[in-house]
C-alpha positions as CSV (number, residue, x, y, z in Angstrom):
1,X,-3.0,-17.8,9.5
2,X,-1.5,-14.4,8.6
3,X,1.5,-14.4,6.2
4,X,4.4,-12.0,5.3
5,X,4.6,-10.3,2.0
6,X,7.1,-7.7,0.7
7,X,6.7,-5.1,-2.0
8,X,8.9,-4.9,-5.0
9,X,8.7,-2.0,-7.6
10,X,10.5,-4.1,-10.2
11,X,9.1,-6.9,-12.3
12,X,12.5,-8.4,-13.0
13,X,13.6,-10.5,-10.0
14,X,16.7,-12.6,-10.2
15,X,17.2,-16.1,-8.8
16,X,19.2,-14.5,-6.1
17,X,16.4,-12.1,-5.2
18,X,13.9,-15.0,-4.9
19,X,16.3,-17.2,-3.0
20,X,17.0,-14.5,-0.4
21,X,13.2,-13.8,0.0
22,X,12.7,-17.5,0.6
23,X,15.5,-17.6,3.1
24,X,14.1,-14.7,5.0
25,X,10.8,-16.5,5.4
26,X,8.7,-14.3,3.1
27,X,5.5,-16.0,1.9
28,X,4.3,-13.7,-0.9
29,X,5.3,-10.8,-3.2
30,X,3.4,-7.7,-3.8
31,X,4.1,-5.9,-7.1
32,X,3.8,-2.2,-6.3
33,X,4.3,-0.6,-9.7
34,X,1.8,-1.1,-12.5
35,X,4.0,0.1,-15.2
36,X,6.7,-2.5,-14.4
37,X,4.7,-5.3,-16.0
38,X,5.6,-6.4,-19.6
39,X,3.0,-5.2,-22.0
40,X,2.0,-2.1,-20.2
41,X,4.3,0.1,-22.2
42,X,3.4,-1.6,-25.5
43,X,-0.3,-2.2,-25.2
44,X,-1.4,-0.4,-22.1
45,X,-2.0,-3.4,-19.9
46,X,0.0,-6.5,-18.8
47,X,0.8,-9.4,-21.1
48,X,-0.9,-12.6,-19.8
49,X,1.8,-15.0,-20.8
50,X,4.5,-12.9,-19.1
51,X,2.4,-12.7,-15.9
52,X,1.8,-16.5,-15.9
53,X,5.5,-17.2,-16.5
54,X,6.4,-14.8,-13.7
55,X,3.9,-16.4,-11.3
56,X,5.2,-19.9,-12.1
57,X,8.8,-18.9,-11.5
58,X,7.9,-17.2,-8.2
59,X,6.1,-20.3,-7.0
60,X,9.1,-22.5,-7.9
61,X,10.9,-20.8,-5.0
62,X,8.1,-21.5,-2.5
63,X,6.6,-18.0,-2.8
64,X,3.4,-16.7,-4.3
65,X,2.0,-13.5,-5.8
66,X,-0.3,-11.8,-3.4
67,X,-1.1,-8.3,-4.8
68,X,-0.4,-6.5,-8.0
69,X,-1.0,-2.9,-9.2
70,X,-3.0,-1.8,-12.2
71,X,-1.8,0.8,-14.7
72,X,-2.1,4.3,-13.1
73,X,-5.1,6.6,-13.8
74,X,-3.4,9.9,-14.4
75,X,-4.4,13.5,-14.4
76,X,-5.6,13.0,-17.9
77,X,-8.3,10.7,-16.6
78,X,-9.1,12.7,-13.5
79,X,-9.6,15.8,-15.6
80,X,-11.6,13.9,-18.2
81,X,-9.3,14.9,-21.0
82,X,-8.8,13.3,-24.4
83,X,-7.5,9.7,-23.9
84,X,-8.9,9.3,-20.4
85,X,-11.3,6.5,-21.4
86,X,-8.4,4.6,-22.9
87,X,-6.6,4.7,-19.5
88,X,-9.6,3.2,-17.8
89,X,-10.0,0.6,-20.5
90,X,-6.4,-0.4,-19.9
91,X,-7.1,-0.8,-16.2
92,X,-10.1,-2.9,-16.8
93,X,-8.1,-5.1,-19.2
94,X,-5.4,-5.4,-16.6
95,X,-8.0,-6.8,-14.1
96,X,-9.0,-9.4,-16.6
97,X,-5.3,-10.4,-17.2
98,X,-4.6,-10.7,-13.5
99,X,-7.9,-12.5,-12.9
100,X,-7.1,-15.1,-15.6
101,X,-3.7,-15.5,-14.0
102,X,-5.3,-16.4,-10.7
103,X,-4.0,-13.3,-8.8
104,X,-6.6,-12.2,-6.3
105,X,-5.8,-8.7,-5.2
106,X,-5.3,-5.6,-7.3
107,X,-4.7,-1.9,-6.4
108,X,-5.7,1.1,-8.5
109,X,-3.8,4.3,-8.2
110,X,-5.5,7.7,-8.8
111,X,-3.6,10.9,-9.5
112,X,-4.4,13.7,-7.0
113,X,-5.2,11.6,-4.0
114,X,-2.3,13.1,-2.0
115,X,-1.5,16.8,-1.3
116,X,2.3,16.5,-0.7
117,X,2.7,20.2,-1.0
118,X,1.0,20.7,2.4
119,X,3.9,19.2,4.3
120,X,7.7,19.7,4.2
121,X,9.6,16.5,3.8
122,X,12.8,16.1,5.9
123,X,15.4,13.5,6.8
124,X,14.7,12.1,10.2
125,X,17.6,10.5,12.0
126,X,16.7,7.8,14.5
127,X,18.3,5.0,16.5
128,X,22.0,4.6,15.6
129,X,21.6,7.1,12.8
130,X,19.0,5.1,10.9
131,X,17.4,7.4,8.3
132,X,13.6,7.7,7.9
133,X,11.1,9.9,6.3
134,X,9.7,12.9,8.2
135,X,6.8,15.1,7.1
136,X,6.0,18.4,8.9
137,X,3.1,20.9,8.6
138,X,5.1,23.6,10.5
139,X,8.2,23.5,8.4
140,X,6.2,24.1,5.2
141,X,6.4,27.8,4.6
142,X,5.5,27.9,0.9
143,X,2.0,29.2,0.2
144,X,-0.5,26.8,-1.4
145,X,-4.2,26.3,-2.1
146,X,-6.2,23.2,-1.4
147,X,-9.1,22.1,-3.6
148,X,-12.5,23.6,-3.1
149,X,-15.5,21.5,-2.2
150,X,-16.6,21.6,-5.8
151,X,-13.2,20.4,-7.1
152,X,-13.2,17.7,-4.4
153,X,-16.6,16.4,-5.7
154,X,-15.4,16.6,-9.3
155,X,-12.5,14.4,-8.3
156,X,-14.8,11.9,-6.6
157,X,-17.1,11.9,-9.7
158,X,-14.2,10.6,-11.8
159,X,-13.3,8.1,-9.0
160,X,-16.9,6.8,-9.2
161,X,-16.6,6.6,-13.0
162,X,-13.6,4.4,-12.7
163,X,-14.9,2.1,-10.0
164,X,-18.2,1.8,-11.8
165,X,-16.3,-0.1,-14.5
166,X,-13.6,-1.7,-12.4
167,X,-15.8,-3.3,-9.7
168,X,-18.1,-5.4,-12.0
169,X,-15.0,-6.7,-13.8
170,X,-13.4,-7.6,-10.4
171,X,-16.6,-9.4,-9.5
172,X,-16.7,-11.3,-12.8
173,X,-13.1,-12.4,-12.4
174,X,-13.2,-12.9,-8.6
175,X,-10.5,-10.3,-7.9
176,X,-10.5,-8.0,-4.9
177,X,-10.0,-4.3,-5.5
178,X,-8.0,-2.8,-2.7
179,X,-7.4,0.9,-2.0
180,X,-4.5,2.4,-0.1
181,X,-5.2,5.5,2.1
182,X,-3.9,8.9,1.1
183,X,-0.3,9.2,2.3
184,X,0.1,11.7,3.9
185,X,-3.5,12.0,5.2
186,X,-3.6,15.8,5.1
187,X,-6.9,17.6,5.5
188,X,-9.4,16.9,2.7
189,X,-7.3,14.3,0.9
190,X,-9.7,12.0,-1.0
191,X,-8.7,8.9,1.0
192,X,-8.2,10.4,4.4
193,X,-10.4,9.1,7.2
194,X,-13.8,10.2,5.8
195,X,-13.1,9.6,2.2
196,X,-11.6,6.2,2.9
197,X,-14.9,5.1,4.5
198,X,-16.8,6.6,1.5
199,X,-15.3,4.0,-0.8
200,X,-17.3,1.0,0.7
201,X,-20.3,3.2,1.2
202,X,-20.6,4.0,-2.5
203,X,-19.4,0.6,-3.7
204,X,-20.7,-2.0,-1.2
205,X,-19.5,-5.0,-3.2
206,X,-17.6,-7.6,-1.1
207,X,-14.8,-7.3,-3.8
208,X,-14.1,-3.7,-2.7
209,X,-11.9,-3.0,0.3
210,X,-8.6,-1.9,1.5
211,X,-4.8,-2.1,1.5
212,X,-5.0,-1.0,5.1
213,X,-1.8,1.0,5.9
214,X,-1.3,1.0,9.7
215,X,1.4,3.7,9.5
216,X,-0.5,6.0,7.2
217,X,-3.6,5.9,9.3
218,X,-1.6,6.4,12.5
219,X,-0.3,9.6,10.9
220,X,-3.8,10.9,11.1
221,X,-4.8,9.7,14.6
222,X,-2.3,7.3,16.3
223,X,-2.9,3.9,17.7
224,X,-6.6,4.5,18.9
225,X,-7.7,5.4,15.4
226,X,-5.9,2.4,13.9
227,X,-7.5,0.0,16.3
228,X,-10.9,1.5,15.8
229,X,-10.6,1.3,12.0
230,X,-9.3,-2.3,12.0
231,X,-12.4,-3.2,14.0
232,X,-14.6,-1.2,11.7
233,X,-13.3,-2.6,8.4
234,X,-12.0,-5.9,9.6
235,X,-15.4,-7.2,10.9
236,X,-16.8,-6.3,7.5
237,X,-14.1,-8.4,5.9
238,X,-12.9,-5.4,3.9
239,X,-9.2,-5.5,4.8
240,X,-7.4,-7.3,2.0
241,X,-3.8,-6.5,2.8
242,X,-2.1,-4.8,5.7
243,X,0.9,-2.5,5.4
244,X,2.5,-3.1,8.8
245,X,4.3,0.2,9.4
246,X,5.1,2.1,12.6
247,X,5.5,5.9,13.0
248,X,6.3,8.5,15.6
249,X,3.9,11.4,16.1
250,X,0.9,12.4,14.1
251,X,-0.3,15.4,12.1
252,X,-3.0,16.4,14.6
253,X,-0.9,16.0,17.8
254,X,2.6,17.0,16.7
255,X,2.0,18.7,13.4
256,X,4.4,16.1,12.0
257,X,5.3,12.5,11.9
258,X,8.3,10.3,11.2
259,X,8.3,6.7,9.9
260,X,10.0,4.3,12.3
261,X,11.2,0.8,12.7
262,X,8.5,-1.6,13.9
263,X,9.9,-1.7,17.5
264,X,10.8,2.0,17.7
265,X,7.6,3.9,16.9
266,X,4.6,5.1,19.0
267,X,2.5,2.0,18.4
268,X,2.7,-1.4,20.1
269,X,2.6,-3.5,17.0
270,X,1.6,-6.7,18.9
271,X,-1.6,-4.9,19.9
272,X,-2.3,-4.2,16.3
273,X,-1.7,-7.8,15.5
274,X,-4.1,-8.9,18.2
275,X,-6.8,-6.6,16.8
276,X,-6.3,-8.0,13.3
277,X,-6.6,-11.5,14.7
278,X,-9.7,-10.6,16.6
279,X,-11.6,-9.5,13.5
280,X,-10.5,-12.7,11.6
281,X,-7.9,-11.2,9.3
282,X,-5.8,-13.9,7.6
283,X,-4.1,-12.0,4.8
284,X,-0.6,-10.7,4.4
285,X,1.4,-8.3,6.6
286,X,3.7,-6.2,4.5
287,X,6.5,-4.1,6.0
288,X,6.7,-1.0,3.9
289,X,8.5,2.3,4.0
290,X,11.2,0.8,6.2
291,X,13.9,3.2,7.5
292,X,17.3,3.0,6.0
293,X,19.9,1.2,8.0
294,X,23.7,0.9,7.6
295,X,24.5,-0.9,4.4
296,X,21.1,-0.5,2.8
297,X,20.6,0.3,-0.9
298,X,17.2,2.0,-0.5
299,X,14.4,2.1,-3.0
300,X,13.5,5.7,-2.8
301,X,10.5,7.5,-4.4
302,X,10.4,11.1,-5.4
303,X,7.0,11.6,-3.9
304,X,8.2,10.6,-0.5
305,X,11.8,11.7,0.0
306,X,13.8,9.5,2.4
307,X,11.2,6.8,2.3
308,X,12.4,3.3,1.5
309,X,9.5,2.0,-0.5
310,X,10.3,-1.6,-1.6
311,X,12.5,-4.5,-0.9
312,X,15.8,-4.9,-2.6
313,X,18.5,-7.5,-2.4
314,X,20.5,-7.2,0.8
315,X,18.2,-4.7,2.4
316,X,19.1,-4.7,6.1
317,X,16.0,-2.7,7.2
318,X,13.6,-5.0,5.3
319,X,15.3,-8.1,6.6
320,X,15.0,-6.8,10.2
321,X,11.3,-6.0,9.7
322,X,10.5,-9.4,8.1
323,X,12.1,-11.1,11.1
324,X,10.3,-8.9,13.6
325,X,6.9,-9.7,12.0
326,X,7.6,-13.4,11.9
327,X,8.5,-13.3,15.6
328,X,5.3,-11.5,16.4
329,X,3.3,-14.2,14.5
330,X,5.1,-16.9,16.4
331,X,4.4,-15.1,19.7
332,X,0.7,-14.8,18.7
333,X,0.4,-18.5,18.4
334,X,1.8,-19.0,21.9
335,X,-0.3,-16.2,23.3
336,X,-3.5,-17.9,22.0
337,X,-2.4,-21.3,23.4
């Protein structure tokens, strides 16, 4: 049975936070920021005792930890500069810590997997004045250069260097290594449609797969692409977590897109759910990048202006999305009889 998870970018969750998540019917927590874990600032990777203590506390509220994030691999690593191998060593050690703590899904972030300069970010106003993130190719008038093929392959060389050490460690500790697609999926981004598939081609381990972001992939090709990719990756059992996000428009069709509430975008999210069920997916559905509603205190990120990244106490938009997903899951049970 599929469950509901929410992302938090903070390690410190109060009793009130955990009670509210439990009351909303959330099943699991995804920790979206690797640097938030105790120990990362001091030694470069999380402290095992702190992670175990956190996990025990989360479980005491009827929740569990679903996915965590490794320390970032920065431009230093991607350009193979001094100190780069220490960064990778920290990520490998983080996998070991999370594996020993019994946490089964990790995500590694790589600098340079998005080309945010290719689009112009704007504040999209939607139903009732809800505020959402918009990205437009046409509104971007500043000149820019994209990587050459040689630079692209150099980037992938460093990606392979990282995965060559991370994947065996994940196998040893029975941890799944999940990659999020490039957001936005502009042309030639490393984890756009072609690059995203390349990950499991080059690393065919069953421990390698995806944080499959429905919204991000719809930005590249709409509902048909999403359904096709779910079928492609899902029947190979490579979808480890689903970011359940709706959007309006796409870069190929409109030259722009806007994030939207689950019931207010271009996609029929129940059809997405049916496709996930068809391929046997039984992981978490995570509402992310939720539009800001009246009374929200949004968790914004400088890389994606106007995008509400993670759950926060009293978030109306997230509460709405959690309820919507739970209703879809209940409808799915009745639909299947």
